[in-house]
N, C-alpha and C positions, 0 to 999 in steps of 0.2 A: 504494498499499501503505498502511495506516494505521500512527503509530508503535505503537500496542501490536502488531499481528504482528511487525512486525520483532522487536520485543521477546523474541517468542515464537520466533522465529528464529534469534534471541543464541542463547537460554538453550538451547536443541535443539543447537546447533551448539558451544555451551560443556561440554555434556553428553558429547555424541560424541566430542570432544578428551578426554574422560575413559578411553576406550576403549585399550586394546593397539592401538597403531599398526596392523600387519597386518588385525586386525578392523575397523576406520574404514575402512582404504582399501580393505577387500572392499566393506562398504556403500555407497562412494560413487554408481555407479550408480543403485544402487535407492532413496538419499535424493534425489537429484536428479530424479527420476522422481517420486519424493511433493511436491517444492517445485512440480512442475512441474504434479501435480492438484490441488495448493493454489492456483492461479493468479485462482479462481474465489471463494476462501475457505470450498469444502467442509469442508475440514477445521481450520484454523483457527478462521475466521470464525465458527462455529456458537458458539463458545466465549463470544467476546467480546461476541456477540448476545445472550447471556445476562445480561450486567452491568444494572446500572439506568442510569438515564439519568444521573445525576452518582455514580460510583462514586468509594469512596474509594480511596487509595492500596495500603492491603491487599487492597482487591476486585481493582483491577486487578492487583496481583502473585499472587495465585489464580488469576486466569485464564489471566496468561501461562505458570503453570507446568500447567496445567492443559492449554493449548492445545500447550505442548511434549508433553506426554505422548501426546495425538492424533498427533502428526506419529508417536510412535514406532510405535502402535497400527498406525496405515493401512501406514506402512513393512513392520512385520512379518507385516500381513495379506497383502501382495503377495507377499512373500519364502514365506509360507507356501502361498499359491496356485498358485505357481511348483512349490513343492517335492511337495504332491499331484497333481500334474500329468502323468500318466505319459509323455506327448508330451515333456516338458523336463525330466527329473531332474535336479536341482543339490542334493547333497547338503552343499555347502558353504553351502546357504541356513539349515540346522539353527541352528548357532549362533550366525548373524546373525539370525535371527528371534527365538531366546531370548534373544540379550543385547537386541533392541529391544522384546520385553515387557518384561524387567526393566528397563532405563530409564524406562520407561512406568510402570511400578508405583513408581518410587524416586521418579518427579515427582509421581504423583499422593499419594503419600505424605505431602508437601509440606501437607499441605490436610485437616486433621481430616474426621473423620466419627464420627458414632455407631456401635457395632457393628452397630447396624439397620441404619441407611444404609447403609453395607457391603456388610452380607449382603444387600441387594436389589442392588445395583452387581452382586456376583459370582453370581448368580442371571441376571441379564442375560447374563452372560458366559459362565456355561454353557449358558446356552440356544443362543447362537450356537454353540457347541463342538459341540452335539447336532447346529445342523442340518447344519454341515460333514461331520461324522461320518456322518450318515445319508445324503449327498449321495455320499460314498467307500464307503461299504457297498450303498448300494441306487443306482444311478447312474439307474436306468429308472423311478424313483418318483417322482410329481411331488407334495410334502406339499400339502393341501388348505387352504384359506383364504384369503382377500383377504391377507392381510397377513403370510402364509407366506414371501414372498419378502425380507423384510426382515432374514429371521432370520440370515442370514451376512452382514450389518453393522452388527449390534448396536454391535458396540466403535465406530463412531461416536457413539453416544447417550452412552457412560460419561464422559467428560468435562463435557459439557453437562449430565449429570443431576445427576453429583457436584456441579459450581457452583451448582445451584439449591439442592440439599440442605445445600451451605454458606453459600448465603445465606437459609436458614432459609425456606425457601419450605411452604406449606403442602402436606402432603403427597397433596392430590385436584391441586395445581397442576402438581407435579414427575409425577404421573401422565399428566396430560391432556398435559405434553410430551411425555413418552414415547411418547403414543400415537401423537400427532401427526408426531411423528420416524419414527416406524414405516410411517404411510401414506407419509412421502418416501421412506424407504429401499425400501421397495417398489414405486415408482414408476420408482425409479433402477436396481435389479436387474432390472426386466421389460424395463427399457430395453436395459441392457445384455446380456440374456439375448436378444431380439431381434434385437442385433447380429451375435449366435453361433448364432441357432439352425439355422442350415444346418447348421456344423460340428458341433455338439456331438451334433446328430440323428445324421449320416455315421458318426462315433465314437464314437456308442451310450451317448450321455448324454441325458435330457430335462432340458429347463429349464422355465424357467415360462411362457415362449414359447410350449411345446410343447401347453397346455392345451388338451385339446379336441379332439388330433390324433390322426389315426390312420396318417399320412403327412404328408410335405412336400407343398405347396402346389403346383398346378402352373401356369406362367408366367400363365395366364389369371383363377387364383386370387388371385393375391398382393395386387391394389387393396384385395378386400375383408379379404384377412386382415390387410395394414399398416393399414387404416384402424380396424378392430378394436383391436388393438395399442393403436394412438395415443389413440382412445378410453379405452381402461381405464388408460391412462398418464395420461390429463389427467382421469379421475375419481380417481384416487388424490393428484393431486395436488391437488385441491378441497378432498377430504376433511382433509386437513393443513390446507389454509388456514383450513377451517370452524371445526377445534379449536383452531388457535395462538390465532384470534381470541378466543377462551372463556380463555386460559391469563393470568388478572391481572398477574401481575408482568411483564408483556410491556410494558407500559405503550403498547399498539397497535402493538410493534414485533412484525416478524415474521421469527423469527431464521432460518426456513428460506426465505426470501424468494430469495435468489443461486440456491441451487440449482434451487430451486421453478422460476424465471425460465427458466434454461436448458431444461429438461426440455423446459416448454410452450410453449419457440419453437423448439425443435428437431422438436416432434411436431405444431405447428400450420405450420409449415414441410414437413414431407411431406404433410400433407391435402391444403393447398392443390396440392402438385406431383401428388398424385394426383388430386385433382378437375379438375385443368385437362387432364390425360392422358385423363381418363374424357369432357370435352366434345365434342360431336360436331365441329367444325370442327378440333378437335386436329389430326389426322393429315394435312388438307390443309393447315393453316397451316404446319405444320411443312415439309412438302416443298415 
């Protein structure tokens, strides 16, 4: 773990210590899950990768505050997911989620932005909330569009976009960063939905891995179904890479490299397994 990521964690912990003790203790289980989820740098690493090659002390401090804000947004999103999941209602999540969102906003507020840029971030947040609302209101409706799966996870892009605007990027560059991030989030959501596709279907919920399905695939149809989904995920990852290369301020860095690699490795591994099973001599060799 880098020194800057450690400082993000330290600031986030310091913020949590300012909470009333019962609230902070109740959050601990979810907080540990957040730290585990961030082992690959998906949450805090995105912000740090936006920094210039030789950042000033002030720029580093800004990234640390926005990184800590991202950890709180991620935790709040997990709490909210459990809260709206009718299979495991936990009313105690409501004040915990609210406290996390408030901490995220307080940390973000230390990094000044113009009213116009704040409005841009607010619109992204509202788009995310609209996607969650639609999923609850119409659980069997799958929104159209290749980037639609990204909508529920847009909170992950708030801090990176915030930092890009604070660093005075050209508006067009920030928009390209946003679009590239949406392709990454769409790929990640599709991978998550694929993992839950059977349980969600049985529970009356339709996710993005159900597109084009009128029923669950039979056993002999699964290889081609998994192949198609894996190829869709890889295509989304490729689009993310292609757009990210055009973002000039990144100086040839790919701020999405770590999560992209994880998605691509998992997809290619599964494709290799499927291809191996389909080889004519597979069953004979197995026996």
